[in-house]
C-alpha positions, -999 to 999 in steps of 0.1 A, spaced: 70 161 -328 93 130 -323 123 155 -325 108 175 -297 103 144 -276 139 134 -281 150 169 -270 127 165 -239 141 131 -230 177 143 -234 170 174 -213 153 152 -187 181 126 -184 211 149 -189 200 179 -168 169 174 -147 176 140 -131 213 149 -123 202 182 -108 176 165 -86 201 139 -76 226 166 -65 199 183 -44 191 150 -27 228 144 -20 232 179 -5 202 178 18 180 151 33 150 174 29 151 168 -8 151 131 -2 119 134 17 104 156 -11 113 130 -37 98 102 -17 66 122 -12 64 129 -49 70 93 -58 42 81 -34 18 108 -45 21 102 -83 11 66 -78 -24 81 -76 -21 106 -105 -3 95 -137 18 120 -155 42 106 -181 64 115 -210 57 89 -236 82 80 -262 68 61 -293 32 63 -280 5 41 -293 -27 54 -276 -50 32 -297 -32 0 -289 -53 -24 -268 -28 -36 -243 -14 -31 -207 13 -6 -219 10 19 -248 44 33 -252 78 38 -236 65 59 -208 87 77 -182 62 85 -154 64 111 -127 69 82 -102 101 74 -119 111 110 -121 112 112 -83 124 76 -77 155 78 -98 172 108 -80 161 94 -47 178 60 -54 209 75 -71 215 99 -42 217 69 -18 237 48 -42 264 75 -46 266 83 -9 291 60 9 272 65 42 242 46 29 242 8 27 221 3 -4 206 -31 -11 202 -38 -48 183 -71 -42 159 -66 -13 137 -94 0 114 -108 -28 135 -95 -57 145 -130 -67 108 -139 -74 104 -106 -93 132 -115 -116 118 -149 -122 86 -133 -133 105 -107 -153 124 -136 -171 91 -151 -182 82 -117 -198 115 -116 -215 112 -152 -229 77 -144 -241 93 -121 -267 103 -153 -287 66 -156 -298 57 -119 -298 44 -106 -332 46 -69 -321 81 -64 -307 75 -27 -299 45 -35 -278 64 -63 -261 92 -38 -254 67 -14 -237 60 -41 -210 97 -49 -206 105 -12 -202 77 -7 -177 89 -36 -156 124 -21 -154 112 12 -140 89 -6 -115 119 -23 -100 137 11 -97 106 24 -78 108 -7 -55 145 -1 -49 141 36 -41 112 30 -17 129 1 1 163 18 6 148 51 17 125 35 43 153 11 54 176 40 60 151 62 78 135 34 97 104 55 103 71 49 87 53 78 103 60 101 73 48 74 49 15 71 69 10 108 68 15 108 30 -10 80 26 -36 98 46 -31 131 28 -33 114 -6 -65 96 3 -81 129 15 -71 146 -17 -86 118 -38 -118 121 -18 -120 158 -22 -113 155 -60 -140 128 -62 -165 150 -45 -158 177 -70 -164 152 -99 -197 140 -84 -213 172 -73 -197 198 -96 -191 178 -128 -220 154 -124 -201 122 -130 -221 90 -124 -192 67 -116 -164 85 -98 -128 78 -108 -111 107 -90 -75 111 -105 -75 76 -120 -82 67 -156 -110 43 -146 -131 35 -115 -117 0 -113 -82 14 -110 -94 37 -82 -110 7 -64 -78 -13 -65 -59 17 -51 -84 23 -23 -83 -14 -13 -45 -11 -8 -42 23 9 -76 27 24 -74 -5 44 -38 4 54 -52 36 70 -79 15 88 -52 -8 102 -32 21 115 -64 37 129 -74 7 149 -41 -6 162 -12 19 162 -3 42 191 -6 75 172 -11 112 181 -43 131 177 -34 147 144 -26 114 127 -56 98 143 -80 123 128 -62 122 94 -65 84 94 -101 87 103 -109 112 76 -88 92 50 -106 60 57 -140 76 57 -132 92 24 -121 59 10 -154 43 20 -174 71 3 -152 69 -28 -156 32 -32 -194 35 -29 -195 62 -55 -174 43 -80 -204 19 -82 -179 -8 -91 -196 -41 -83 -164 -60 -76 -149 -31 -57 -179 -27 -34 -180 -64 -24 -143 -68 -20 -136 -35 -2 -162 -42 25 -149 -78 28 -115 -62 34 -129 -40 62 -142 -72 79 -108 -89 75 -89 -59 91 -114 -56 119 -113 -93 127 -75 -95 126 -72 -64 148 -92 -81 175 -76 -115 170 -40 -102 172 -44 -72 195 -75 -80 216 -106 -60 224 -103 -24 234 -127 5 239 -111 23 210 -115 -6 185 -151 -14 196 -160 23 194 -145 27 159 -162 -5 147 -196 6 160 -194 41 146 -179 28 113 -208 3 110 -234 30 115 -217 53 90 -213 26 64 -249 15 67 -260 51 63 -238 56 32 -249 23 16 -285 30 24 -282 64 7 -266 48 -24 -285 15 -23 -309 22 -53 -280 29 -76 -260 0 -62 -289 -24 -69 -292 -10 -103 -256 -17 -111 -260 -53 -101 -293 -59 -117 -289 -40 -150 -255 -53 -159 -256 -61 -196 -255 -98 -205 -229 -91 -233 -204 -80 -206 -207 -114 -189 -204 -133 -222 -174 -113 -232 -156 -121 -200 -163 -158 -204 -153 -159 -241 -120 -141 -234 -112 -164 -204 -117 -195 -225 -96 -180 -253 -68 -173 -228 -67 -209 -218 -64 -219 -254 -36 -195 -260 -17 -208 -229 -21 -244 -241 -9 -236 -276 21 -214 -267 44 -228 -240 62 -195 -236 31 -174 -242 20 -153 -271 42 -124 -260 38 -98 -233 14 -70 -243 4 -90 -275 -28 -105 -262 -52 -83 -283 -35 -96 -315 -47 -131 -308 -81 -121 -293 -90 -103 -326 -109 -117 -356 -78 -128 -375 -73 -157 -351 -95 -186 -342 -92 -183 -304 -124 -163 -299 -144 -188 -318 -179 -178 -330 -179 -146 -310 -174 -121 -339 -192 -120 -372 -169 -122 -401 -182 -88 -414 -174 -69 -382 -144 -88 -367 -119 -63 -353 -82 -64 -361 -74 -63 -324 -96 -78 -297 -102 -70 -260 -81 -80 -230 -92 -108 -206 -106 -93 -174 -82 -112 -150 -45 -106 -146 -38 -143 -140 -52 -156 -173 -38 -126 -191 -3 -135 -178 -9 -172 -186 -18 -163 -222 11 -139 -227 38 -156 -207 26 -193 -205 13 -212 -176 47 -212 -159 47 -173 -161 13 -173 -143 28 -196 -117 58 -172 -112 35 -142 -109 15 -160 -82 48 -171 -64 59 -135 -64 26 -123 -50 26 -150 -23 61 -142 -11 50 -108 2 17 -122 14 34 -148 36 61 -123 47 34 -100 59 16 -129 77 49 -137 96 52 -101 106 16 -101 119 25 -129 143 59 -115 152 47 -80 159 15 -89 177 6 -61 202 37 -42 191 45 -12 169 37 -18 132 11 -44 140 -16 -22 125 4 -15 94 10 -52 86 -27 -60 94 -38 -32 70 -14 -44 44 -27 -80 47 -62 -68 41 -52 -46 12 -32 -74 -5 -60 -99 0 -84 -75 -17 -60 -68 -45 -53 -104 -52 -90 -112 -51 -100 -83 -72 -73 -91 -98 -93 -122 -107 -119 -98 -121 -97 -70 -134 -63 -65 -151 -60 -29 -137 -31 -40 -115 -9 -39 -146 -16 -2 -151 12 22 -141 -5 38 -111 -17 6 -95 15 -13 -103 38 14 -88 16 17 -57 18 -21 -51 56 -20 -55 59 7 -29 38 -14 -4 59 -44 -12 89 -23 -2 71 -14 31 65 -52 37 102 -59 30 115 -32 53 93 -44 81 105 -80 75 141 -69 76 137 -48 108 109 -67 127 135 -82 152 148 -47 159 113 -33 162 104 -60 188 136 -56 208 132 -18 208 97 -21 221 107 -46 248 135 -22 259 111 7 261 87 -14 282 115 -24 306 126 12 310 90 22 317 87 -4 344 119 10 360 105 45 360 72 32 376 92 15 404 112 47 410 80 67 412 64 42 436 94 44 460 91 81 461 55 80 473 48 92 510 48 64 536 18 78 556 -17 71 544 -32 104 558 -8 133 553 -24 167 555 5 191 562 41 182 553 61 175 584 31 175 607 11 142 611 -19 135 633 -17 100 648 -34 80 675 -7 67 699 -13 32 712 -29 30 747 -43 65 747 -77 79 737 -67 114 728 -53 129 696 -20 146 697 4 159 670 39 146 665 65 149 638 69 119 615 102 100 614 126 110 587 120 90 555 149 68 546 163 74 512 151 51 484 170 20 478 196 22 450 181 18 416 205 1 393 191 20 363 206 46 341 195 82 346 185 84 310 166 58 290 188 34 270 189 40 233 161 19 220 162 26 183 136 45 164 102 29 166 85 30 131 53 43 146 
């Protein structure tokens, strides 16, 4: 079996990836296909795993080459080899990513299981390649419409697959294409709220409007049928954030108020339908689950205090087992497991594995994109991409909040999805000045066209037949017909006959 995997890896890296790269170099269509595949497989994990350890209790269980990387590598390499593309190897925020990456590398000094530590290091490398591929592709195309279409279609597919699980397979907690309902909740918080931001704020066509509406509605239904307690509270909190920011930054409108009213009625109906099971999930939660979370959180603090560089990335379960004294009094000596569980918060997990400074670097990396998105919200107020950055802000708020309760953000799907959205934030930050200038130029040209149309309007208030006007001459009480005076030509408009080149608006 290992021999077959070696053959598969060699075939993949020596033939498949070069062939896909050549296709992307020959035609831009293949670049779009690779980008679409990369985004889609953030919701559906397929991987070729070298040295797999499926029974390992950690955030990575092998040297996995996922389908996301399969599409990201040829997309990135095709741009890197093409002299027409100006590829950036260090996009905005990459400095903070490498600081966090350094803390993971240094944690290997204390790692007992070096293979498991290597799993995490290997995963972080491919996540950066995904980030580079997404950033450079979007920065070259400068058009986010295709990305929004992809997001909506993926959310609709997740919803339809979830409906199949619920009503045809009879699953109680829907997870759709994800390994766990908590992973699905984190994904819906990011991409579902992005679709809501687009729906409420962007100037989009009818097709994309209805796709966004269906995608967001499907996200609401899915989050309810996950019956994830944290997901339910946080997702509906995210909806409130996106709606409030849409009104605060872009003002009231009939469209926003209508969507909010209809959305409120629909959500109340859905929650009312599922309310008995939701209440059951909150009231019947086992006490042992709460106690385990508390015990592991306390043990994480002890590990971080004892190991300045951390216990080693992906080595947490070694120290939370019965062989160490960090989980004091939790296990009986007779049934103490060799490897324990993982603390249910990404922040304390990183603190234990990489030290307190590693947790600080993780938060610093998170906050960079958070504040970059906030700056874009103010800069692009009432302009294109305003809805995208508002939706991204709501999604990141929910993910950072939810990560205090779950470590699912370290799973391949959720991690890759967040890296792609970080690329979107970075692209908007790099181009927000151009977006604003293009919007202002288009508005100026629109005003010129309006003035031109105004000057072409007829001078007489009551014109029934061209060239024949009924008037009442002064001093006489009878009506007579007379020809109107010739209309003088419009004053010279110092404007080009065709609109100036305004760049390509992202939406």
